[in-house]
C-alpha positions in Angstrom: 113.0 -5.0 176.4 113.6 -7.2 173.2 116.1 -5.6 170.3 115.1 -5.6 167.0 117.0 -8.2 164.9 119.5 -6.7 162.3 119.2 -8.6 158.9 122.1 -8.6 157.2 123.2 -10.2 153.7 126.5 -11.6 152.5 127.3 -11.8 148.9 130.3 -14.3 147.8 130.7 -12.7 144.5 131.4 -15.2 141.5 130.8 -15.2 137.8 129.5 -18.9 137.4 127.8 -18.8 140.7 127.0 -16.0 143.5 126.4 -17.1 146.8 124.3 -15.3 149.4 123.1 -16.0 152.9 120.8 -13.9 155.4 121.0 -14.1 158.9 119.6 -12.1 161.5 121.6 -10.8 164.7 119.4 -10.3 167.9 122.2 -9.1 170.6 124.6 -11.8 170.3 122.3 -14.4 168.6 123.0 -15.4 164.8 119.8 -16.4 163.2 119.3 -18.1 159.7 117.2 -16.8 157.5 117.8 -17.9 153.9 121.0 -19.1 152.1 121.5 -20.1 148.1 123.3 -18.9 145.1 122.5 -17.1 141.7 123.9 -19.2 138.5 125.0 -18.3 135.3 125.2 -20.4 132.3 128.8 -20.8 131.2 127.8 -20.0 127.3 126.2 -16.9 128.0 128.0 -13.3 127.0 129.7 -11.8 129.8 126.9 -8.9 129.8 124.3 -11.6 130.1 126.1 -13.0 133.1 126.0 -10.1 134.8 122.6 -9.5 134.3 121.8 -12.6 135.7 123.5 -11.7 138.8 122.0 -8.4 138.9 118.6 -9.9 138.5 119.2 -12.3 140.8 120.5 -10.4 143.9 118.0 -7.8 143.6 115.4 -10.5 144.1 117.5 -11.9 147.1 116.9 -8.3 148.6 113.6 -7.9 147.5 112.6 -11.2 149.2 114.6 -10.9 152.3 115.0 -7.0 152.8 118.3 -7.0 154.8 119.7 -3.4 156.0 123.3 -4.5 155.8 125.4 -6.3 153.2 128.5 -7.6 153.3 130.9 -8.8 150.1 134.1 -11.0 150.0 137.0 -8.7 148.6 138.7 -10.0 145.1 141.9 -11.9 145.5 144.4 -11.4 142.8 145.4 -14.6 141.1 147.8 -15.5 138.2 144.8 -15.2 135.7 144.5 -11.7 135.2 141.6 -12.1 133.0 139.7 -14.2 135.4 140.6 -11.6 138.2 139.0 -9.3 136.0 135.9 -10.8 135.5 135.3 -11.8 139.1 136.0 -7.9 139.7 133.2 -7.3 137.6 130.7 -9.9 139.1 131.8 -7.9 142.7 130.9 -5.0 141.3 127.4 -6.1 140.5 127.2 -7.4 144.2 128.1 -4.2 145.5 125.7 -2.1 143.4 122.5 -4.1 143.8 122.8 -3.4 147.4 123.6 0.4 147.2 120.5 0.7 144.6 118.6 -0.3 147.6 120.2 2.0 149.6 121.9 -0.8 151.8 125.6 0.1 153.1 127.8 -2.5 152.0 130.8 -3.6 154.0 133.8 -5.7 152.2 136.1 -8.4 154.0 138.8 -10.2 153.0 138.9 -13.9 152.7 141.2 -14.4 155.2 139.6 -12.2 157.7 136.3 -14.3 157.2 138.3 -17.4 157.9 139.5 -16.0 160.9 136.3 -14.7 162.2 134.6 -17.9 161.8 137.5 -20.5 162.0 139.8 -18.5 164.0 142.6 -19.1 161.6 143.2 -17.0 158.7 144.1 -19.5 156.4 141.5 -22.4 157.4 140.2 -24.8 155.1 136.6 -24.5 153.3 135.3 -28.3 155.3 136.5 -26.1 158.7 134.1 -23.3 157.5 131.3 -25.4 156.6 132.1 -27.5 160.5 131.6 -23.9 162.1 128.4 -23.1 160.5 126.6 -26.1 161.5 128.1 -24.7 165.3 126.8 -21.5 164.4 123.7 -21.9 162.0 122.9 -25.3 163.0 119.3 -24.6 160.7 121.5 -23.7 157.8 122.0 -26.2 155.3 124.0 -24.2 152.3 123.1 -26.0 148.8 126.5 -24.8 147.3 129.8 -23.9 149.1 129.1 -20.4 147.7 126.2 -20.4 149.8 127.9 -21.4 153.1 130.6 -18.9 151.9 128.2 -16.3 151.7 126.7 -16.9 155.5 130.4 -17.0 157.0 130.8 -13.3 155.3 127.2 -12.5 156.6 128.5 -13.9 160.1 132.0 -11.6 159.8 129.7 -8.4 159.4 127.6 -9.5 162.4 131.1 -9.3 164.1 132.7 -6.4 163.0 129.7 -4.4 162.0 130.7 -1.8 164.2 134.0 -1.3 163.1 132.7 -1.4 159.7 130.1 1.4 160.5 132.9 3.6 161.6 135.5 2.8 158.7 132.4 4.0 156.2 131.5 7.2 158.0 135.6 8.2 158.1 135.6 7.3 154.6 132.6 8.9 153.5 
């Protein structure tokens, strides 16, 4: 008896470029479905950029119909203003799937690296090498799209625990 694939969208939030990656999981198999990024123009007002992220992610969800979503948690850097703006983009990245009734899990950057590469402090190029192994048909057009696929893979590996955490918290 064949199992029904579960479609997951991974989202790597960013104000300039928000990466997205969609995979199907079928048992232990990971299948690349699509990936890309939503880009905003630097000169636009913050509200317009957030709206562009919203509209772009909404289109991705309409086109690919995932049933679960995963978003990377924001790391705090030295620039407080930049961290706040990234947090706003992340809020949109969590809001859009929620508007579709899709549960959203969150993963720390180190957890994504540890899951995909095996080391929590892996370099970006190590993630891209592992993506070629785990999803050979994937050709991410941007580093953000590659990161989003890594986030989706992380959720595929940890989704049982994430569902339990959401149930306990809810």
